[in-house]
C-alpha positions as CSV (number, residue, x, y, z in Angstrom):
1,M,-15.9,4.9,-5.2
2,P,-15.1,2.2,-2.8
3,A,-12.3,3.3,0.2
4,P,-9.1,1.6,0.3
5,Y,-8.6,-1.2,2.9
6,S,-6.9,0.3,6.2
7,Y,-3.3,0.3,7.1
8,D,-4.0,-1.9,10.0
9,L,-5.7,-4.6,8.0
10,R,-3.0,-4.5,5.1
11,Q,-0.2,-4.8,8.2
12,K,-2.1,-7.6,10.0
13,A,-2.5,-9.8,6.6
14,I,1.4,-9.3,5.6
15,E,2.7,-10.2,8.6
16,A,0.5,-13.1,8.8
17,V,2.0,-14.3,5.0
18,K,5.7,-13.4,6.5
19,R,4.7,-15.6,9.4
20,G,4.5,-18.5,7.3
21,H,0.3,-18.9,6.7
22,K,-1.0,-19.6,3.6
23,K,-1.9,-17.0,1.5
24,V,-5.0,-18.5,0.7
25,N,-6.0,-19.1,4.3
26,V,-4.9,-15.1,4.9
27,C,-7.1,-13.8,2.2
28,R,-10.4,-16.0,3.5
29,F,-9.2,-15.0,7.1
30,F,-9.0,-11.4,6.3
31,K,-12.0,-11.5,3.5
32,I,-9.9,-10.1,0.7
33,S,-9.1,-11.4,-2.6
34,R,-5.8,-13.0,-3.8
35,N,-4.8,-10.3,-6.2
36,T,-5.5,-7.6,-3.2
37,L,-3.0,-9.4,-0.9
38,D,-0.3,-9.9,-4.0
39,L,-0.4,-6.4,-5.0
40,W,0.3,-5.4,-1.1
41,L,3.2,-7.8,-1.2
42,K,4.2,-6.5,-4.3
43,R,4.1,-2.9,-3.4
44,E,6.3,-3.7,0.0
45,K,8.9,-5.2,-2.0
46,E,9.0,-2.5,-4.4
47,T,8.8,0.4,-2.0
48,G,9.5,-0.8,1.2
49,D,5.5,0.2,2.2
50,F,2.1,-1.1,1.8
51,R,-0.1,2.0,2.2
52,A,-2.7,2.8,-0.2
53,I,-2.1,5.1,-2.9
54,A,-3.9,8.7,-2.0
55,N,-3.7,10.5,-5.2
56,K,-4.8,7.7,-7.6
57,Q,-8.5,8.0,-6.1
58,G,-10.8,9.9,-8.2
59,R,-11.4,11.0,-11.6
60,H,-8.6,13.4,-13.3
61,S,-10.3,15.6,-16.1
62,K,-8.0,15.4,-19.2
63,I,-9.5,19.2,-20.3
64,E,-7.3,21.7,-17.9
65,D,-8.5,24.7,-19.1
66,E,-12.1,24.6,-18.1
67,E,-13.0,28.3,-19.1
68,Q,-11.6,27.7,-22.7
69,F,-13.9,24.4,-22.8
70,K,-16.9,26.3,-21.9
71,L,-16.2,28.7,-24.9
72,F,-15.4,25.7,-27.1
73,I,-18.9,24.3,-26.1
74,K,-20.6,27.7,-26.7
75,E,-19.3,27.8,-30.7
76,N,-20.1,24.2,-31.3
77,K,-23.3,23.6,-29.3
78,D,-25.3,22.0,-32.2
79,K,-22.3,19.1,-32.1
80,T,-22.2,15.4,-30.8
81,Q,-20.1,14.5,-28.0
82,I,-18.0,12.2,-30.2
83,R,-18.0,15.1,-32.7
84,L,-16.8,17.6,-29.8
85,A,-13.9,14.8,-28.7
86,K,-12.3,14.8,-32.4
87,L,-12.6,18.6,-32.7
88,W,-10.7,19.3,-29.3
89,G,-7.8,17.0,-30.3
90,E,-5.5,15.9,-27.9
91,N,-7.0,12.3,-27.5
92,I,-9.5,13.1,-25.7
93,T,-12.8,10.6,-25.8
94,Q,-16.7,11.5,-26.1
95,Q,-16.5,9.9,-22.1
96,N,-13.5,12.8,-21.4
97,I,-16.5,15.2,-22.5
98,S,-19.4,13.7,-21.1
99,Y,-17.3,13.9,-17.9
100,I,-16.5,17.5,-18.1
101,C,-20.1,18.6,-19.4
102,Q,-21.3,16.6,-16.3
103,K,-19.0,18.5,-13.9
104,L,-19.5,22.1,-15.3
105,G,-23.4,21.7,-15.6
106,I,-23.6,21.7,-19.3
107,T,-26.5,19.6,-20.3
108,R,-27.7,18.6,-23.7
109,K,-31.1,19.9,-23.4
110,K,-32.2,22.6,-25.7
111,A,-33.2,26.1,-24.2
112,S,-36.8,26.9,-25.2
113,A,-37.7,30.2,-26.8
C-alpha cells in the first residue's frame, strides 16, 4: 500500500492554491492528481486540517473472533469459501473469508494421510 503524501507537500500545495495559483499548475508542479488536491482542500474546509487519515490504512477484518473462526473452519473444512461466507452470515463475503484464512495461515491444501 502506498504511503500518504507528506504533510509538508500538502501544506505547500494548499498554500499555492490560496496564493492564487491555478489548481492545474499546482498539480503539475507537485506531481499530484487534481482529485488529490481537491480532497485535501475539502478536508481542510470540513475539519480545519488536511493531514492524512492515519487509521484508514491497512485491512480491517470483519471477523473479530479468530478462535471462533478457527473452530468454524474445522467443522466446515469441506466447504468452499463462498459456502463458508453464507454459513457465517453477518454480510461476510468470500473475499473476507479468503483474507482471514490467509491471515491465520489456513490453506486449502489437504493433509496427506
